[in-house]
PDB file of N, CA, C and O in Angstrom:
ATOM      1  N   ARG A   1       0.864  -1.261   0.038  1.00  0.00           N
ATOM      2  CA  ARG A   1       0.130  -0.052  -0.028  1.00  0.00           C
ATOM      3  C   ARG A   1       0.809   1.200   0.122  1.00  0.00           C
ATOM      4  O   ARG A   1       0.372   2.218  -0.415  1.00  0.00           O
ATOM      5  N   THR A   2       1.818   1.191   0.794  1.00  0.00           N
ATOM      6  CA  THR A   2       2.663   2.408   0.896  1.00  0.00           C
ATOM      7  C   THR A   2       3.382   2.713  -0.658  1.00  0.00           C
ATOM      8  O   THR A   2       3.245   3.779  -1.258  1.00  0.00           O
ATOM      9  N   VAL A   3       4.109   1.631  -1.121  1.00  0.00           N
ATOM     10  CA  VAL A   3       4.524   1.886  -2.155  1.00  0.00           C
ATOM     11  C   VAL A   3       3.647   2.321  -3.454  1.00  0.00           C
ATOM     12  O   VAL A   3       3.847   3.184  -4.309  1.00  0.00           O
ATOM     13  N   LEU A   4       2.737   1.509  -3.291  1.00  0.00           N
ATOM     14  CA  LEU A   4       1.599   1.839  -4.305  1.00  0.00           C
ATOM     15  C   LEU A   4       0.987   3.139  -4.239  1.00  0.00           C
ATOM     16  O   LEU A   4       0.370   3.593  -5.203  1.00  0.00           O
ATOM     17  N   SER A   5       1.135   3.818  -3.062  1.00  0.00           N
ATOM     18  CA  SER A   5       0.679   5.303  -2.856  1.00  0.00           C
ATOM     19  C   SER A   5       1.813   6.438  -3.065  1.00  0.00           C
ATOM     20  O   SER A   5       1.682   7.609  -2.709  1.00  0.00           O
ATOM     21  N   GLY A   6       2.907   5.909  -3.682  1.00  0.00           N
ATOM     22  CA  GLY A   6       4.022   6.679  -3.952  1.00  0.00           C
ATOM     23  C   GLY A   6       4.914   7.113  -3.077  1.00  0.00           C
ATOM     24  O   GLY A   6       5.663   8.059  -3.322  1.00  0.00           O
ATOM     25  N   LYS A   7       4.913   6.431  -1.927  1.00  0.00           N
ATOM     26  CA  LYS A   7       5.840   6.588  -0.718  1.00  0.00           C
ATOM     27  C   LYS A   7       6.862   5.412  -0.753  1.00  0.00           C
ATOM     28  O   LYS A   7       6.608   4.371  -1.358  1.00  0.00           O
ATOM     29  N   ASN A   8       8.021   5.619  -0.084  1.00  0.00           N
ATOM     30  CA  ASN A   8       9.126   4.569   0.244  1.00  0.00           C
ATOM     31  C   ASN A   8       8.568   3.790   1.400  1.00  0.00           C
ATOM     32  O   ASN A   8       7.831   4.307   2.239  1.00  0.00           O
ATOM     33  N   TYR A   9       8.935   2.545   1.420  1.00  0.00           N
ATOM     34  CA  TYR A   9       8.678   1.679   2.366  1.00  0.00           C
ATOM     35  C   TYR A   9       9.837   1.114   3.164  1.00  0.00           C
ATOM     36  O   TYR A   9      10.593   0.401   2.504  1.00  0.00           O
ATOM     37  N   TYR A  10      10.046   1.230   4.056  1.00  0.00           N
ATOM     38  CA  TYR A  10      11.226   0.445   5.160  1.00  0.00           C
ATOM     39  C   TYR A  10      10.900  -0.172   6.191  1.00  0.00           C
ATOM     40  O   TYR A  10      10.175   0.314   7.058  1.00  0.00           O
ATOM     41  N   CYS A  11      11.434  -1.417   6.232  1.00  0.00           N
ATOM     42  CA  CYS A  11      10.979  -2.183   7.378  1.00  0.00           C
ATOM     43  C   CYS A  11      11.222  -1.555   8.692  1.00  0.00           C
ATOM     44  O   CYS A  11      12.215  -0.838   8.818  1.00  0.00           O
ATOM     45  N   PRO A  12      10.338  -1.771   9.788  1.00  0.00           N
ATOM     46  CA  PRO A  12      10.333  -1.010  10.989  1.00  0.00           C
ATOM     47  C   PRO A  12      11.863  -0.789  11.632  1.00  0.00           C
ATOM     48  O   PRO A  12      12.284   0.222  12.194  1.00  0.00           O
ATOM     49  N   TYR A  13      12.475  -1.887  11.406  1.00  0.00           N
ATOM     50  CA  TYR A  13      13.939  -1.565  12.186  1.00  0.00           C
ATOM     51  C   TYR A  13      14.736  -0.618  11.538  1.00  0.00           C
ATOM     52  O   TYR A  13      15.569  -0.048  12.243  1.00  0.00           O
ATOM     53  N   VAL A  14      14.652  -0.249  10.065  1.00  0.00           N
ATOM     54  CA  VAL A  14      15.290   0.686   9.415  1.00  0.00           C
ATOM     55  C   VAL A  14      14.677   2.033   9.537  1.00  0.00           C
ATOM     56  O   VAL A  14      15.385   3.023   9.356  1.00  0.00           O
ATOM     57  N   GLU A  15      13.294   2.161   9.858  1.00  0.00           N
ATOM     58  CA  GLU A  15      12.586   3.285  10.106  1.00  0.00           C
ATOM     59  C   GLU A  15      13.012   3.648  11.389  1.00  0.00           C
ATOM     60  O   GLU A  15      13.092   4.849  11.645  1.00  0.00           O
ATOM     61  N   ARG A  16      13.313   2.772  12.284  1.00  0.00           N
ATOM     62  CA  ARG A  16      13.400   3.347  13.656  1.00  0.00           C
ATOM     63  C   ARG A  16      14.897   3.851  13.737  1.00  0.00           C
ATOM     64  O   ARG A  16      15.104   4.889  14.367  1.00  0.00           O
ATOM     65  N   VAL A  17      15.862   3.248  13.197  1.00  0.00           N
ATOM     66  CA  VAL A  17      17.211   3.421  13.206  1.00  0.00           C
ATOM     67  C   VAL A  17      17.206   4.973  12.562  1.00  0.00           C
ATOM     68  O   VAL A  17      17.687   5.933  13.164  1.00  0.00           O
ATOM     69  N   SER A  18      16.636   5.048  11.354  1.00  0.00           N
ATOM     70  CA  SER A  18      16.735   6.635  10.630  1.00  0.00           C
ATOM     71  C   SER A  18      16.158   7.195  11.580  1.00  0.00           C
ATOM     72  O   SER A  18      16.811   8.188  11.901  1.00  0.00           O
ATOM     73  N   ARG A  19      15.007   7.030  12.375  1.00  0.00           N
ATOM     74  CA  ARG A  19      14.479   8.188  13.048  1.00  0.00           C
ATOM     75  C   ARG A  19      15.481   8.452  14.259  1.00  0.00           C
ATOM     76  O   ARG A  19      15.638   9.639  14.545  1.00  0.00           O
ATOM     77  N   GLN A  20      16.133   7.574  14.959  1.00  0.00           N
ATOM     78  CA  GLN A  20      17.073   7.757  16.007  1.00  0.00           C
ATOM     79  C   GLN A  20      18.073   8.715  15.343  1.00  0.00           C
ATOM     80  O   GLN A  20      18.189   9.857  15.789  1.00  0.00           O
ATOM     81  N   LEU A  21      18.815   8.288  14.273  1.00  0.00           N
ATOM     82  CA  LEU A  21      19.599   9.351  13.440  1.00  0.00           C
ATOM     83  C   LEU A  21      19.188  10.794  13.249  1.00  0.00           C
ATOM     84  O   LEU A  21      19.913  11.768  13.452  1.00  0.00           O
ATOM     85  N   GLU A  22      17.973  10.808  12.845  1.00  0.00           N
ATOM     86  CA  GLU A  22      17.305  12.140  12.497  1.00  0.00           C
ATOM     87  C   GLU A  22      17.432  12.941  13.904  1.00  0.00           C
ATOM     88  O   GLU A  22      17.912  14.075  13.901  1.00  0.00           O
ATOM     89  N   ILE A  23      17.002  12.344  15.076  1.00  0.00           N
ATOM     90  CA  ILE A  23      16.810  12.807  16.271  1.00  0.00           C
ATOM     91  C   ILE A  23      18.300  13.364  16.970  1.00  0.00           C
ATOM     92  O   ILE A  23      18.505  14.356  17.670  1.00  0.00           O
ATOM     93  N   GLN A  24      19.227  12.313  16.486  1.00  0.00           N
ATOM     94  CA  GLN A  24      20.535  12.564  17.354  1.00  0.00           C
ATOM     95  C   GLN A  24      21.299  13.909  16.709  1.00  0.00           C
ATOM     96  O   GLN A  24      22.035  14.683  17.321  1.00  0.00           O
ATOM     97  N   GLU A  25      20.829  13.977  14.990  1.00  0.00           N
ATOM     98  CA  GLU A  25      21.314  15.143  14.394  1.00  0.00           C
ATOM     99  C   GLU A  25      20.877  16.304  14.965  1.00  0.00           C
ATOM    100  O   GLU A  25      21.596  17.256  15.269  1.00  0.00           O
ATOM    101  N   LYS A  26      19.383  16.202  15.148  1.00  0.00           N
ATOM    102  CA  LYS A  26      18.845  17.488  15.589  1.00  0.00           C
ATOM    103  C   LYS A  26      19.329  18.051  17.043  1.00  0.00           C
ATOM    104  O   LYS A  26      19.453  19.242  17.327  1.00  0.00           O
ATOM    105  N   ILE A  27      19.577  16.927  17.913  1.00  0.00           N
ATOM    106  CA  ILE A  27      19.854  17.419  19.188  1.00  0.00           C
ATOM    107  C   ILE A  27      21.507  17.554  19.487  1.00  0.00           C
ATOM    108  O   ILE A  27      22.052  17.956  20.514  1.00  0.00           O
ATOM    109  N   GLY A  28      22.024  17.148  18.419  1.00  0.00           N
ATOM    110  CA  GLY A  28      23.697  16.983  18.486  1.00  0.00           C
ATOM    111  C   GLY A  28      24.051  15.723  19.224  1.00  0.00           C
ATOM    112  O   GLY A  28      23.231  15.070  19.870  1.00  0.00           O
ATOM    113  N   LYS A  29      25.590  15.359  19.061  1.00  0.00           N
ATOM    114  CA  LYS A  29      25.803  14.171  19.868  1.00  0.00           C
ATOM    115  C   LYS A  29      25.204  14.074  21.044  1.00  0.00           C
ATOM    116  O   LYS A  29      24.759  15.037  21.669  1.00  0.00           O
ATOM    117  N   ASN A  30      25.164  12.895  21.406  1.00  0.00           N
ATOM    118  CA  ASN A  30      24.988  12.573  22.805  1.00  0.00           C
ATOM    119  C   ASN A  30      25.158  11.298  23.125  1.00  0.00           C
ATOM    120  O   ASN A  30      25.598  10.533  22.268  1.00  0.00           O
ATOM    121  N   ASP A  31      24.825  10.810  24.484  1.00  0.00           N
ATOM    122  CA  ASP A  31      25.132   9.618  25.185  1.00  0.00           C
ATOM    123  C   ASP A  31      23.772   8.590  25.283  1.00  0.00           C
ATOM    124  O   ASP A  31      23.657   7.539  25.913  1.00  0.00           O
ATOM    125  N   LEU A  32      22.810   9.282  24.436  1.00  0.00           N
ATOM    126  CA  LEU A  32      21.481   8.517  24.840  1.00  0.00           C
ATOM    127  C   LEU A  32      21.711   7.104  24.280  1.00  0.00           C
ATOM    128  O   LEU A  32      22.497   6.861  23.365  1.00  0.00           O
ATOM    129  N   THR A  33      20.909   6.145  24.951  1.00  0.00           N
ATOM    130  CA  THR A  33      20.748   5.087  23.977  1.00  0.00           C
ATOM    131  C   THR A  33      19.611   4.947  22.933  1.00  0.00           C
ATOM    132  O   THR A  33      18.983   6.000  22.821  1.00  0.00           O
ATOM    133  N   LEU A  34      19.201   4.013  22.192  1.00  0.00           N
ATOM    134  CA  LEU A  34      18.178   4.152  21.327  1.00  0.00           C
ATOM    135  C   LEU A  34      16.955   4.024  21.910  1.00  0.00           C
ATOM    136  O   LEU A  34      15.931   4.510  21.431  1.00  0.00           O
ATOM    137  N   ARG A  35      17.025   3.133  23.340  1.00  0.00           N
ATOM    138  CA  ARG A  35      15.657   3.034  23.772  1.00  0.00           C
ATOM    139  C   ARG A  35      15.379   4.445  24.658  1.00  0.00           C
ATOM    140  O   ARG A  35      14.244   4.762  25.015  1.00  0.00           O
ATOM    141  N   GLU A  36      16.492   5.185  24.938  1.00  0.00           N
ATOM    142  CA  GLU A  36      16.145   6.566  25.641  1.00  0.00           C
ATOM    143  C   GLU A  36      15.710   7.494  24.370  1.00  0.00           C
ATOM    144  O   GLU A  36      14.832   8.332  24.574  1.00  0.00           O
ATOM    145  N   LEU A  37      16.189   7.403  23.283  1.00  0.00           N
ATOM    146  CA  LEU A  37      15.654   8.117  22.321  1.00  0.00           C
ATOM    147  C   LEU A  37      14.298   7.948  21.859  1.00  0.00           C
ATOM    148  O   LEU A  37      13.500   8.818  21.511  1.00  0.00           O
ATOM    149  N   ASP A  38      14.140   6.522  21.915  1.00  0.00           N
ATOM    150  CA  ASP A  38      12.597   5.993  21.797  1.00  0.00           C
ATOM    151  C   ASP A  38      11.493   6.841  22.848  1.00  0.00           C
ATOM    152  O   ASP A  38      10.455   7.449  22.586  1.00  0.00           O
ATOM    153  N   VAL A  39      12.155   6.610  24.047  1.00  0.00           N
ATOM    154  CA  VAL A  39      11.225   7.443  25.303  1.00  0.00           C
ATOM    155  C   VAL A  39      11.034   8.638  24.896  1.00  0.00           C
ATOM    156  O   VAL A  39       9.881   9.067  24.898  1.00  0.00           O
ATOM    157  N   LEU A  40      12.134   9.481  24.440  1.00  0.00           N
ATOM    158  CA  LEU A  40      12.128  11.045  24.383  1.00  0.00           C
ATOM    159  C   LEU A  40      11.292  11.378  23.306  1.00  0.00           C
ATOM    160  O   LEU A  40      10.527  12.331  23.452  1.00  0.00           O
ATOM    161  N   LYS A  41      11.314  10.550  21.902  1.00  0.00           N
ATOM    162  CA  LYS A  41      10.667  11.060  21.053  1.00  0.00           C
ATOM    163  C   LYS A  41       9.073  10.841  21.372  1.00  0.00           C
ATOM    164  O   LYS A  41       8.274  11.686  20.970  1.00  0.00           O
ATOM    165  N   CYS A  42       8.635   9.716  22.087  1.00  0.00           N
ATOM    166  CA  CYS A  42       7.137   9.454  23.009  1.00  0.00           C
ATOM    167  C   CYS A  42       6.892  10.590  23.573  1.00  0.00           C
ATOM    168  O   CYS A  42       5.858  11.158  23.223  1.00  0.00           O
ATOM    169  N   LEU A  43       7.739  11.223  24.568  1.00  0.00           N
ATOM    170  CA  LEU A  43       7.521  12.091  25.303  1.00  0.00           C
ATOM    171  C   LEU A  43       7.209  13.460  24.272  1.00  0.00           C
ATOM    172  O   LEU A  43       6.168  14.095  24.437  1.00  0.00           O
ATOM    173  N   SER A  44       8.023  13.781  23.393  1.00  0.00           N
ATOM    174  CA  SER A  44       7.766  14.788  22.588  1.00  0.00           C
ATOM    175  C   SER A  44       6.508  14.795  21.790  1.00  0.00           C
ATOM    176  O   SER A  44       6.067  15.871  21.387  1.00  0.00           O
ATOM    177  N   GLU A  45       5.890  13.661  21.529  1.00  0.00           N
ATOM    178  CA  GLU A  45       4.584  13.736  21.051  1.00  0.00           C
ATOM    179  C   GLU A  45       3.540  13.577  21.997  1.00  0.00           C
ATOM    180  O   GLU A  45       2.446  13.114  21.675  1.00  0.00           O
ATOM    181  N   GLY A  46       3.851  13.974  23.266  1.00  0.00           N
ATOM    182  CA  GLY A  46       2.881  14.247  24.529  1.00  0.00           C
ATOM    183  C   GLY A  46       2.262  12.944  25.005  1.00  0.00           C
ATOM    184  O   GLY A  46       1.176  12.977  25.584  1.00  0.00           O
ATOM    185  N   LYS A  47       2.892  11.805  24.792  1.00  0.00           N
ATOM    186  CA  LYS A  47       2.497  10.642  25.391  1.00  0.00           C
ATOM    187  C   LYS A  47       2.367  10.323  26.638  1.00  0.00           C
ATOM    188  O   LYS A  47       3.283  10.840  27.276  1.00  0.00           O
ATOM    189  N   SER A  48       1.726   9.770  27.238  1.00  0.00           N
ATOM    190  CA  SER A  48       2.135   9.699  28.906  1.00  0.00           C
ATOM    191  C   SER A  48       2.841   8.278  29.283  1.00  0.00           C
ATOM    192  O   SER A  48       2.886   7.361  28.462  1.00  0.00           O
ATOM    193  N   THR A  49       3.311   8.188  30.407  1.00  0.00           N
ATOM    194  CA  THR A  49       4.152   7.127  30.704  1.00  0.00           C
ATOM    195  C   THR A  49       3.569   5.640  30.357  1.00  0.00           C
ATOM    196  O   THR A  49       4.274   4.770  29.845  1.00  0.00           O
ATOM    197  N   GLN A  50       2.390   5.480  30.650  1.00  0.00           N
ATOM    198  CA  GLN A  50       1.612   4.410  30.671  1.00  0.00           C
ATOM    199  C   GLN A  50       1.427   4.018  29.049  1.00  0.00           C
ATOM    200  O   GLN A  50       1.512   2.872  28.609  1.00  0.00           O
ATOM    201  N   ASP A  51       1.169   5.159  28.303  1.00  0.00           N
ATOM    202  CA  ASP A  51       1.234   4.922  26.795  1.00  0.00           C
ATOM    203  C   ASP A  51       2.673   4.613  26.121  1.00  0.00           C
ATOM    204  O   ASP A  51       2.785   3.970  25.077  1.00  0.00           O
ATOM    205  N   ILE A  52       3.683   5.113  26.798  1.00  0.00           N
ATOM    206  CA  ILE A  52       5.060   4.758  26.088  1.00  0.00           C
ATOM    207  C   ILE A  52       5.229   3.343  26.642  1.00  0.00           C
ATOM    208  O   ILE A  52       5.816   2.522  25.937  1.00  0.00           O
ATOM    209  N   ALA A  53       4.789   3.003  27.782  1.00  0.00           N
ATOM    210  CA  ALA A  53       5.247   1.688  28.163  1.00  0.00           C
ATOM    211  C   ALA A  53       4.484   0.654  27.566  1.00  0.00           C
ATOM    212  O   ALA A  53       4.954  -0.483  27.628  1.00  0.00           O
ATOM    213  N   LYS A  54       3.452   0.821  27.029  1.00  0.00           N
ATOM    214  CA  LYS A  54       2.576  -0.148  25.935  1.00  0.00           C
ATOM    215  C   LYS A  54       3.108  -0.056  24.920  1.00  0.00           C
ATOM    216  O   LYS A  54       3.409  -1.149  24.440  1.00  0.00           O
ATOM    217  N   GLU A  55       3.431   0.974  24.221  1.00  0.00           N
ATOM    218  CA  GLU A  55       3.975   0.988  22.817  1.00  0.00           C
ATOM    219  C   GLU A  55       5.292   0.271  22.792  1.00  0.00           C
ATOM    220  O   GLU A  55       5.567  -0.559  21.926  1.00  0.00           O
ATOM    221  N   LEU A  56       6.135   0.630  23.810  1.00  0.00           N
ATOM    222  CA  LEU A  56       7.479  -0.075  23.912  1.00  0.00           C
ATOM    223  C   LEU A  56       7.599  -1.498  24.523  1.00  0.00           C
ATOM    224  O   LEU A  56       8.658  -2.125  24.490  1.00  0.00           O
ATOM    225  N   CYS A  57       6.485  -1.963  25.068  1.00  0.00           N
ATOM    226  CA  CYS A  57       6.275  -3.391  25.740  1.00  0.00           C
ATOM    227  C   CYS A  57       7.326  -3.343  26.559  1.00  0.00           C
ATOM    228  O   CYS A  57       8.228  -4.147  26.324  1.00  0.00           O
ATOM    229  N   VAL A  58       7.503  -2.279  27.868  1.00  0.00           N
ATOM    230  CA  VAL A  58       8.133  -2.272  28.882  1.00  0.00           C
ATOM    231  C   VAL A  58       7.250  -1.917  30.024  1.00  0.00           C
ATOM    232  O   VAL A  58       6.042  -1.731  29.884  1.00  0.00           O
ATOM    233  N   SER A  59       7.849  -1.831  31.103  1.00  0.00           N
ATOM    234  CA  SER A  59       6.999  -1.526  32.339  1.00  0.00           C
ATOM    235  C   SER A  59       7.001   0.244  32.494  1.00  0.00           C
ATOM    236  O   SER A  59       7.886   0.942  31.999  1.00  0.00           O
ATOM    237  N   PRO A  60       6.138   0.643  33.072  1.00  0.00           N
ATOM    238  CA  PRO A  60       6.105   2.085  33.299  1.00  0.00           C
ATOM    239  C   PRO A  60       7.396   2.418  34.245  1.00  0.00           C
ATOM    240  O   PRO A  60       7.909   3.534  34.171  1.00  0.00           O
ATOM    241  N   ASN A  61       7.893   1.454  35.110  1.00  0.00           N
ATOM    242  CA  ASN A  61       9.068   1.865  36.002  1.00  0.00           C
ATOM    243  C   ASN A  61      10.261   1.967  34.939  1.00  0.00           C
ATOM    244  O   ASN A  61      11.006   2.917  35.177  1.00  0.00           O
ATOM    245  N   THR A  62      10.624   1.169  33.771  1.00  0.00           N
ATOM    246  CA  THR A  62      11.396   1.298  32.960  1.00  0.00           C
ATOM    247  C   THR A  62      11.451   2.572  31.995  1.00  0.00           C
ATOM    248  O   THR A  62      12.508   2.986  31.520  1.00  0.00           O
ATOM    249  N   VAL A  63      10.251   3.126  31.764  1.00  0.00           N
ATOM    250  CA  VAL A  63       9.992   4.299  31.030  1.00  0.00           C
ATOM    251  C   VAL A  63      10.521   5.153  32.038  1.00  0.00           C
ATOM    252  O   VAL A  63      11.371   5.960  31.660  1.00  0.00           O
ATOM    253  N   ASN A  64      10.206   5.148  33.220  1.00  0.00           N
ATOM    254  CA  ASN A  64      10.627   6.437  34.209  1.00  0.00           C
ATOM    255  C   ASN A  64      12.339   6.530  34.388  1.00  0.00           C
ATOM    256  O   ASN A  64      13.046   7.536  34.433  1.00  0.00           O
ATOM    257  N   THR A  65      12.713   5.100  34.470  1.00  0.00           N
ATOM    258  CA  THR A  65      14.262   4.990  34.338  1.00  0.00           C
ATOM    259  C   THR A  65      15.218   5.662  32.996  1.00  0.00           C
ATOM    260  O   THR A  65      16.368   6.096  32.944  1.00  0.00           O
ATOM    261  N   HIS A  66      14.271   5.527  32.112  1.00  0.00           N
ATOM    262  CA  HIS A  66      15.033   6.007  30.815  1.00  0.00           C
ATOM    263  C   HIS A  66      14.682   7.550  30.813  1.00  0.00           C
ATOM    264  O   HIS A  66      15.385   8.227  30.063  1.00  0.00           O
ATOM    265  N   ARG A  67      13.798   8.150  31.465  1.00  0.00           N
ATOM    266  CA  ARG A  67      13.601   9.600  31.552  1.00  0.00           C
ATOM    267  C   ARG A  67      14.662   9.941  32.349  1.00  0.00           C
ATOM    268  O   ARG A  67      15.090  11.034  31.977  1.00  0.00           O
ATOM    269  N   ARG A  68      15.305   9.487  33.313  1.00  0.00           N
ATOM    270  CA  ARG A  68      16.218  10.110  34.074  1.00  0.00           C
ATOM    271  C   ARG A  68      17.537  10.417  33.635  1.00  0.00           C
ATOM    272  O   ARG A  68      18.321  10.992  34.390  1.00  0.00           O
TER     273      ARG A  68
END
């Protein structure tokens, strides 16, 4: 469907890595892990800790740890 609509299709892993690289470029070189960047992205979208935990398949405590 994506290709038929004229857009590029990338597997979820490639999309995730690409998104992380874009974020790193925007905020400069950092020591954040990919998971921390995932949490940061979700927070920037206004998602709650519970929503982030569900989306990333982790506990809310893990989300809070990555926020620190």
